[in-house]
Every structure is written in C-alpha cells, then in structure tokens.
Biotite code that builds the C-alpha atoms (Angstrom):
import biotite.structure as struc

atoms = struc.array([
    struc.Atom([-3.988, -20.889, -59.276], chain_id="A", res_id=1, res_name="MET", atom_name="CA", element="C"),
    struc.Atom([-6.448, -18.061, -59.869], chain_id="A", res_id=2, res_name="SER", atom_name="CA", element="C"),
    struc.Atom([-9.389, -18.446, -62.234], chain_id="A", res_id=3, res_name="ALA", atom_name="CA", element="C"),
    struc.Atom([-7.793, -15.851, -64.499], chain_id="A", res_id=4, res_name="ALA", atom_name="CA", element="C"),
    struc.Atom([-4.669, -17.997, -64.788], chain_id="A", res_id=5, res_name="ALA", atom_name="CA", element="C"),
    struc.Atom([-6.571, -21.195, -65.587], chain_id="A", res_id=6, res_name="GLU", atom_name="CA", element="C"),
    struc.Atom([-6.294, -22.493, -69.122], chain_id="A", res_id=7, res_name="ARG", atom_name="CA", element="C"),
    struc.Atom([-9.612, -23.530, -70.629], chain_id="A", res_id=8, res_name="ARG", atom_name="CA", element="C"),
    struc.Atom([-9.845, -27.122, -71.922], chain_id="A", res_id=9, res_name="VAL", atom_name="CA", element="C"),
    struc.Atom([-12.743, -28.766, -73.728], chain_id="A", res_id=10, res_name="LEU", atom_name="CA", element="C"),
    struc.Atom([-13.476, -32.452, -73.195], chain_id="A", res_id=11, res_name="ILE", atom_name="CA", element="C"),
    struc.Atom([-15.676, -33.536, -76.095], chain_id="A", res_id=12, res_name="LEU", atom_name="CA", element="C"),
    struc.Atom([-17.482, -36.863, -76.082], chain_id="A", res_id=13, res_name="ASN", atom_name="CA", element="C"),
    struc.Atom([-19.229, -38.541, -78.989], chain_id="A", res_id=14, res_name="GLY", atom_name="CA", element="C"),
    struc.Atom([-22.195, -40.880, -79.232], chain_id="A", res_id=15, res_name="PRO", atom_name="CA", element="C"),
    struc.Atom([-23.382, -43.041, -76.359], chain_id="A", res_id=16, res_name="ASN", atom_name="CA", element="C"),
    struc.Atom([-20.819, -41.732, -73.869], chain_id="A", res_id=17, res_name="LEU", atom_name="CA", element="C"),
    struc.Atom([-23.587, -40.046, -71.903], chain_id="A", res_id=18, res_name="GLY", atom_name="CA", element="C"),
    struc.Atom([-24.713, -43.587, -71.038], chain_id="A", res_id=19, res_name="ARG", atom_name="CA", element="C"),
    struc.Atom([-21.553, -44.469, -69.124], chain_id="A", res_id=20, res_name="LEU", atom_name="CA", element="C"),
    struc.Atom([-22.280, -46.555, -66.065], chain_id="A", res_id=21, res_name="GLY", atom_name="CA", element="C"),
    struc.Atom([-25.166, -48.372, -67.726], chain_id="A", res_id=22, res_name="SER", atom_name="CA", element="C"),
    struc.Atom([-23.686, -49.015, -71.176], chain_id="A", res_id=23, res_name="ARG", atom_name="CA", element="C"),
    struc.Atom([-21.755, -52.294, -71.330], chain_id="A", res_id=24, res_name="GLU", atom_name="CA", element="C"),
    struc.Atom([-20.102, -51.939, -67.903], chain_id="A", res_id=25, res_name="PRO", atom_name="CA", element="C"),
    struc.Atom([-17.864, -54.922, -68.697], chain_id="A", res_id=26, res_name="ASP", atom_name="CA", element="C"),
    struc.Atom([-16.297, -52.805, -71.470], chain_id="A", res_id=27, res_name="VAL", atom_name="CA", element="C"),
    struc.Atom([-16.717, -49.219, -70.237], chain_id="A", res_id=28, res_name="TYR", atom_name="CA", element="C"),
    struc.Atom([-16.719, -49.670, -66.460], chain_id="A", res_id=29, res_name="GLY", atom_name="CA", element="C"),
    struc.Atom([-19.173, -48.662, -63.778], chain_id="A", res_id=30, res_name="ALA", atom_name="CA", element="C"),
    struc.Atom([-18.368, -44.939, -63.569], chain_id="A", res_id=31, res_name="VAL", atom_name="CA", element="C"),
    struc.Atom([-21.358, -42.878, -64.687], chain_id="A", res_id=32, res_name="SER", atom_name="CA", element="C"),
    struc.Atom([-21.112, -39.943, -67.070], chain_id="A", res_id=33, res_name="TYR", atom_name="CA", element="C"),
    struc.Atom([-21.702, -37.621, -64.086], chain_id="A", res_id=34, res_name="ALA", atom_name="CA", element="C"),
    struc.Atom([-18.814, -39.385, -62.328], chain_id="A", res_id=35, res_name="GLY", atom_name="CA", element="C"),
    struc.Atom([-16.588, -38.836, -65.368], chain_id="A", res_id=36, res_name="LEU", atom_name="CA", element="C"),
    struc.Atom([-17.470, -35.139, -65.428], chain_id="A", res_id=37, res_name="VAL", atom_name="CA", element="C"),
    struc.Atom([-16.797, -34.836, -61.689], chain_id="A", res_id=38, res_name="GLU", atom_name="CA", element="C"),
    struc.Atom([-13.405, -36.556, -61.922], chain_id="A", res_id=39, res_name="ARG", atom_name="CA", element="C"),
    struc.Atom([-12.300, -34.496, -64.921], chain_id="A", res_id=40, res_name="CYS", atom_name="CA", element="C"),
    struc.Atom([-13.360, -31.133, -63.522], chain_id="A", res_id=41, res_name="THR", atom_name="CA", element="C"),
    struc.Atom([-11.820, -31.895, -60.110], chain_id="A", res_id=42, res_name="ALA", atom_name="CA", element="C"),
    struc.Atom([-8.473, -32.939, -61.588], chain_id="A", res_id=43, res_name="LEU", atom_name="CA", element="C"),
    struc.Atom([-8.602, -30.001, -63.976], chain_id="A", res_id=44, res_name="GLY", atom_name="CA", element="C"),
    struc.Atom([-9.025, -27.595, -61.059], chain_id="A", res_id=45, res_name="ALA", atom_name="CA", element="C"),
    struc.Atom([-6.058, -29.224, -59.278], chain_id="A", res_id=46, res_name="ASP", atom_name="CA", element="C"),
    struc.Atom([-3.977, -28.784, -62.442], chain_id="A", res_id=47, res_name="LEU", atom_name="CA", element="C"),
    struc.Atom([-5.046, -25.175, -63.066], chain_id="A", res_id=48, res_name="GLY", atom_name="CA", element="C"),
    struc.Atom([-7.288, -26.089, -65.996], chain_id="A", res_id=49, res_name="LEU", atom_name="CA", element="C"),
    struc.Atom([-10.836, -24.822, -66.476], chain_id="A", res_id=50, res_name="ALA", atom_name="CA", element="C"),
    struc.Atom([-12.378, -28.025, -67.821], chain_id="A", res_id=51, res_name="VAL", atom_name="CA", element="C"),
    struc.Atom([-15.679, -28.047, -69.671], chain_id="A", res_id=52, res_name="GLU", atom_name="CA", element="C"),
    struc.Atom([-17.089, -31.496, -70.481], chain_id="A", res_id=53, res_name="VAL", atom_name="CA", element="C"),
    struc.Atom([-19.611, -31.970, -73.291], chain_id="A", res_id=54, res_name="ARG", atom_name="CA", element="C"),
    struc.Atom([-21.334, -34.968, -74.896], chain_id="A", res_id=55, res_name="GLU", atom_name="CA", element="C"),
    struc.Atom([-23.289, -35.280, -78.129], chain_id="A", res_id=56, res_name="THR", atom_name="CA", element="C"),
    struc.Atom([-24.829, -37.944, -80.302], chain_id="A", res_id=57, res_name="ASN", atom_name="CA", element="C"),
    struc.Atom([-24.842, -35.465, -83.201], chain_id="A", res_id=58, res_name="ASP", atom_name="CA", element="C"),
    struc.Atom([-21.904, -35.381, -85.611], chain_id="A", res_id=59, res_name="GLU", atom_name="CA", element="C"),
    struc.Atom([-22.657, -31.818, -86.740], chain_id="A", res_id=60, res_name="GLY", atom_name="CA", element="C"),
    struc.Atom([-22.613, -30.540, -83.174], chain_id="A", res_id=61, res_name="GLU", atom_name="CA", element="C"),
    struc.Atom([-19.253, -32.224, -82.568], chain_id="A", res_id=62, res_name="MET", atom_name="CA", element="C"),
    struc.Atom([-17.839, -30.556, -85.676], chain_id="A", res_id=63, res_name="ILE", atom_name="CA", element="C"),
    struc.Atom([-19.104, -27.149, -84.489], chain_id="A", res_id=64, res_name="ARG", atom_name="CA", element="C"),
    struc.Atom([-17.427, -27.707, -81.103], chain_id="A", res_id=65, res_name="TRP", atom_name="CA", element="C"),
    struc.Atom([-14.142, -28.574, -82.816], chain_id="A", res_id=66, res_name="LEU", atom_name="CA", element="C"),
    struc.Atom([-14.423, -25.363, -84.866], chain_id="A", res_id=67, res_name="HIS", atom_name="CA", element="C"),
    struc.Atom([-15.049, -23.444, -81.628], chain_id="A", res_id=68, res_name="GLU", atom_name="CA", element="C"),
    struc.Atom([-11.919, -24.977, -80.112], chain_id="A", res_id=69, res_name="ALA", atom_name="CA", element="C"),
    struc.Atom([-9.819, -24.142, -83.189], chain_id="A", res_id=70, res_name="ALA", atom_name="CA", element="C"),
    struc.Atom([-11.095, -20.570, -83.283], chain_id="A", res_id=71, res_name="ASP", atom_name="CA", element="C"),
    struc.Atom([-10.461, -20.145, -79.549], chain_id="A", res_id=72, res_name="GLY", atom_name="CA", element="C"),
    struc.Atom([-7.082, -21.910, -79.590], chain_id="A", res_id=73, res_name="ARG", atom_name="CA", element="C"),
    struc.Atom([-8.440, -24.285, -76.955], chain_id="A", res_id=74, res_name="LEU", atom_name="CA", element="C"),
    struc.Atom([-6.858, -27.633, -76.090], chain_id="A", res_id=75, res_name="PRO", atom_name="CA", element="C"),
    struc.Atom([-9.212, -30.578, -76.569], chain_id="A", res_id=76, res_name="VAL", atom_name="CA", element="C"),
    struc.Atom([-9.544, -34.024, -75.049], chain_id="A", res_id=77, res_name="VAL", atom_name="CA", element="C"),
    struc.Atom([-11.654, -35.874, -77.621], chain_id="A", res_id=78, res_name="LEU", atom_name="CA", element="C"),
    struc.Atom([-13.428, -39.190, -77.248], chain_id="A", res_id=79, res_name="ASN", atom_name="CA", element="C"),
    struc.Atom([-15.135, -39.429, -80.637], chain_id="A", res_id=80, res_name="PRO", atom_name="CA", element="C"),
    struc.Atom([-16.908, -42.685, -79.764], chain_id="A", res_id=81, res_name="GLY", atom_name="CA", element="C"),
    struc.Atom([-18.134, -44.395, -82.922], chain_id="A", res_id=82, res_name="ALA", atom_name="CA", element="C"),
    struc.Atom([-17.285, -41.274, -84.969], chain_id="A", res_id=83, res_name="PHE", atom_name="CA", element="C"),
    struc.Atom([-13.644, -42.384, -84.532], chain_id="A", res_id=84, res_name="THR", atom_name="CA", element="C"),
    struc.Atom([-13.949, -44.958, -87.259], chain_id="A", res_id=85, res_name="HIS", atom_name="CA", element="C"),
    struc.Atom([-15.741, -43.150, -90.084], chain_id="A", res_id=86, res_name="TYR", atom_name="CA", element="C"),
    struc.Atom([-16.365, -39.424, -89.580], chain_id="A", res_id=87, res_name="SER", atom_name="CA", element="C"),
    struc.Atom([-14.129, -37.696, -92.086], chain_id="A", res_id=88, res_name="TYR", atom_name="CA", element="C"),
    struc.Atom([-15.994, -34.451, -91.419], chain_id="A", res_id=89, res_name="GLY", atom_name="CA", element="C"),
    struc.Atom([-15.003, -34.651, -87.766], chain_id="A", res_id=90, res_name="MET", atom_name="CA", element="C"),
    struc.Atom([-11.464, -35.647, -88.734], chain_id="A", res_id=91, res_name="ARG", atom_name="CA", element="C"),
    struc.Atom([-11.204, -32.584, -90.990], chain_id="A", res_id=92, res_name="ASP", atom_name="CA", element="C"),
    struc.Atom([-12.503, -30.347, -88.174], chain_id="A", res_id=93, res_name="ALA", atom_name="CA", element="C"),
    struc.Atom([-9.962, -31.867, -85.759], chain_id="A", res_id=94, res_name="ALA", atom_name="CA", element="C"),
    struc.Atom([-7.194, -31.246, -88.312], chain_id="A", res_id=95, res_name="ALA", atom_name="CA", element="C"),
    struc.Atom([-7.879, -27.509, -88.012], chain_id="A", res_id=96, res_name="GLN", atom_name="CA", element="C"),
    struc.Atom([-6.769, -27.557, -84.378], chain_id="A", res_id=97, res_name="ARG", atom_name="CA", element="C"),
    struc.Atom([-4.708, -24.631, -83.132], chain_id="A", res_id=98, res_name="THR", atom_name="CA", element="C"),
    struc.Atom([-3.850, -26.213, -79.764], chain_id="A", res_id=99, res_name="ALA", atom_name="CA", element="C"),
    struc.Atom([-3.152, -29.763, -78.593], chain_id="A", res_id=100, res_name="PRO", atom_name="CA", element="C"),
    struc.Atom([-5.868, -32.328, -79.245], chain_id="A", res_id=101, res_name="LEU", atom_name="CA", element="C"),
    struc.Atom([-5.636, -35.665, -77.454], chain_id="A", res_id=102, res_name="ILE", atom_name="CA", element="C"),
    struc.Atom([-7.796, -38.548, -78.649], chain_id="A", res_id=103, res_name="GLU", atom_name="CA", element="C"),
    struc.Atom([-8.964, -40.760, -75.776], chain_id="A", res_id=104, res_name="VAL", atom_name="CA", element="C"),
    struc.Atom([-10.793, -44.053, -75.510], chain_id="A", res_id=105, res_name="HIS", atom_name="CA", element="C"),
    struc.Atom([-12.011, -45.786, -72.381], chain_id="A", res_id=106, res_name="ILE", atom_name="CA", element="C"),
    struc.Atom([-11.446, -49.256, -73.824], chain_id="A", res_id=107, res_name="SER", atom_name="CA", element="C"),
    struc.Atom([-8.574, -50.379, -76.029], chain_id="A", res_id=108, res_name="ASN", atom_name="CA", element="C"),
    struc.Atom([-10.000, -50.293, -79.579], chain_id="A", res_id=109, res_name="PRO", atom_name="CA", element="C"),
    struc.Atom([-7.261, -52.642, -80.813], chain_id="A", res_id=110, res_name="HIS", atom_name="CA", element="C"),
    struc.Atom([-8.422, -55.347, -78.418], chain_id="A", res_id=111, res_name="ALA", atom_name="CA", element="C"),
    struc.Atom([-11.979, -55.182, -79.749], chain_id="A", res_id=112, res_name="ARG", atom_name="CA", element="C"),
    struc.Atom([-13.827, -55.756, -83.032], chain_id="A", res_id=113, res_name="GLU", atom_name="CA", element="C"),
    struc.Atom([-11.742, -55.192, -86.162], chain_id="A", res_id=114, res_name="SER", atom_name="CA", element="C"),
    struc.Atom([-13.826, -52.211, -87.324], chain_id="A", res_id=115, res_name="PHE", atom_name="CA", element="C"),
    struc.Atom([-12.672, -50.365, -84.175], chain_id="A", res_id=116, res_name="ARG", atom_name="CA", element="C"),
    struc.Atom([-8.992, -50.723, -85.098], chain_id="A", res_id=117, res_name="HIS", atom_name="CA", element="C"),
    struc.Atom([-9.065, -47.744, -87.469], chain_id="A", res_id=118, res_name="THR", atom_name="CA", element="C"),
    struc.Atom([-9.171, -44.168, -86.215], chain_id="A", res_id=119, res_name="SER", atom_name="CA", element="C"),
    struc.Atom([-9.627, -41.419, -88.773], chain_id="A", res_id=120, res_name="VAL", atom_name="CA", element="C"),
    struc.Atom([-8.801, -38.920, -85.998], chain_id="A", res_id=121, res_name="VAL", atom_name="CA", element="C"),
    struc.Atom([-5.535, -40.397, -84.729], chain_id="A", res_id=122, res_name="GLY", atom_name="CA", element="C"),
    struc.Atom([-3.390, -39.029, -87.555], chain_id="A", res_id=123, res_name="ALA", atom_name="CA", element="C"),
    struc.Atom([-4.400, -35.418, -86.816], chain_id="A", res_id=124, res_name="VAL", atom_name="CA", element="C"),
    struc.Atom([-4.322, -35.691, -83.004], chain_id="A", res_id=125, res_name="ALA", atom_name="CA", element="C"),
    struc.Atom([-1.359, -34.699, -80.860], chain_id="A", res_id=126, res_name="SER", atom_name="CA", element="C"),
    struc.Atom([-1.560, -38.153, -79.310], chain_id="A", res_id=127, res_name="GLY", atom_name="CA", element="C"),
    struc.Atom([-3.889, -40.983, -78.318], chain_id="A", res_id=128, res_name="THR", atom_name="CA", element="C"),
    struc.Atom([-4.537, -42.519, -74.894], chain_id="A", res_id=129, res_name="ILE", atom_name="CA", element="C"),
    struc.Atom([-6.659, -45.671, -74.772], chain_id="A", res_id=130, res_name="ALA", atom_name="CA", element="C"),
    struc.Atom([-7.504, -48.621, -72.615], chain_id="A", res_id=131, res_name="GLY", atom_name="CA", element="C"),
    struc.Atom([-7.237, -47.125, -69.130], chain_id="A", res_id=132, res_name="PHE", atom_name="CA", element="C"),
    struc.Atom([-10.941, -46.688, -68.448], chain_id="A", res_id=133, res_name="GLY", atom_name="CA", element="C"),
    struc.Atom([-11.962, -43.197, -67.394], chain_id="A", res_id=134, res_name="VAL", atom_name="CA", element="C"),
    struc.Atom([-8.353, -42.711, -66.325], chain_id="A", res_id=135, res_name="ASN", atom_name="CA", element="C"),
    struc.Atom([-7.602, -42.209, -70.036], chain_id="A", res_id=136, res_name="SER", atom_name="CA", element="C"),
    struc.Atom([-9.181, -38.756, -69.632], chain_id="A", res_id=137, res_name="TYR", atom_name="CA", element="C"),
    struc.Atom([-7.175, -37.996, -66.507], chain_id="A", res_id=138, res_name="LEU", atom_name="CA", element="C"),
    struc.Atom([-3.928, -38.982, -68.221], chain_id="A", res_id=139, res_name="LEU", atom_name="CA", element="C"),
    struc.Atom([-4.834, -36.660, -71.112], chain_id="A", res_id=140, res_name="ALA", atom_name="CA", element="C"),
    struc.Atom([-5.508, -33.764, -68.736], chain_id="A", res_id=141, res_name="LEU", atom_name="CA", element="C"),
    struc.Atom([-2.151, -34.335, -67.049], chain_id="A", res_id=142, res_name="ARG", atom_name="CA", element="C"),
    struc.Atom([-0.454, -34.319, -70.453], chain_id="A", res_id=143, res_name="ALA", atom_name="CA", element="C"),
    struc.Atom([-2.153, -31.024, -71.349], chain_id="A", res_id=144, res_name="LEU", atom_name="CA", element="C"),
    struc.Atom([-1.189, -29.463, -68.008], chain_id="A", res_id=145, res_name="ALA", atom_name="CA", element="C"),
    struc.Atom([2.449, -30.371, -68.621], chain_id="A", res_id=146, res_name="GLU", atom_name="CA", element="C"),
    struc.Atom([2.385, -29.490, -72.334], chain_id="A", res_id=147, res_name="GLU", atom_name="CA", element="C"),
    struc.Atom([3.524, -25.890, -71.855], chain_id="A", res_id=148, res_name="ASP", atom_name="CA", element="C"),
    struc.Atom([6.481, -26.893, -69.688], chain_id="A", res_id=149, res_name="THR", atom_name="CA", element="C"),
    struc.Atom([7.950, -29.630, -71.895], chain_id="A", res_id=150, res_name="ARG", atom_name="CA", element="C"),
    struc.Atom([10.918, -28.528, -73.982], chain_id="A", res_id=151, res_name="PRO", atom_name="CA", element="C"),
    struc.Atom([10.186, -28.454, -77.690], chain_id="A", res_id=152, res_name="ARG", atom_name="CA", element="C"),
    struc.Atom([12.680, -29.696, -80.279], chain_id="A", res_id=153, res_name="ALA", atom_name="CA", element="C"),
    struc.Atom([13.323, -26.100, -81.394], chain_id="A", res_id=154, res_name="ALA", atom_name="CA", element="C"),
    struc.Atom([14.109, -25.112, -77.779], chain_id="A", res_id=155, res_name="ASP", atom_name="CA", element="C"),
    struc.Atom([16.749, -27.830, -77.490], chain_id="A", res_id=156, res_name="ARG", atom_name="CA", element="C"),
    struc.Atom([18.604, -26.834, -80.664], chain_id="A", res_id=157, res_name="ALA", atom_name="CA", element="C"),
])
C-alpha cells in the first residue's frame, strides 16, 4: 500500500508507559517502550496504517492530543494508564472523537486492585482490549485496519 493510501493512526500512552521493560515486569512484561513502538509501527505498516506512537506523563498534553485526533478525524489506540480511573478531562476529550477510539491495557485491570476496575474512558471508547500484554495494542491495530471493511448495521438493513 502506498504512503498516500495509508490511514494515519495515533497510539497515545499515559503515565509511566515509557518505563515499559523496567516497570513491574511481572505485571507489564519485559518488552521495552522502544520494543512496543517497533512492534506497533511494523504491524501498522503491514496493515497499511501510518502509526505514530506517543507517551506522556502530563494529563494536559494527553487532552491536547485527543483534541488533535478529533480535529483530524484520526483513529486512536489509547492506553490512558492511571488516567483511566479518574481523568474526567481526558474522558471528555475522548468523547469528542470523530473516528474509532480503542482503549487498551497491557494487564487486565479487573484482575488487579479494586481502584483499577473503573474506567472513565470505556463508556466513550469504541471498544476496550485488555490483558494481552503488548499484544493488546496489536489487536487494536488489527481492529482498526478492518474497521472500514466491516458491514455496519445501516448497511445490512
């Protein structure tokens, strides 16, 4: 697929995700953040997606990126990290989406501490993928690549 035909996708990561590989490897695995970026961009290229991966520990920056995605009608794979559980500002920015937004988590939040069981983002996301390690991101990219080809309810009527 030519670069002109590639669909741009943002992968947005919240706090502490830049520390993958050294942060609690028993929970988050041994793949480094650089390894995550490499895997996502490589699969994206195979799927005809121009993937851009970003990470921030700053809630305001994350909100600005979500606004950018909404304004550009860009699909988003979002791992909000700890923002998942309390950032209503980020939730409101995600609600403004104009393209699919898939919430991802490396671990399964429901198998962890009770405060992680609530996602303020989940209700405004297209879907959530969790518990598959860094493969959660790859599953989300595959879902986005197939999104345009799936029949919609209105198309089946």
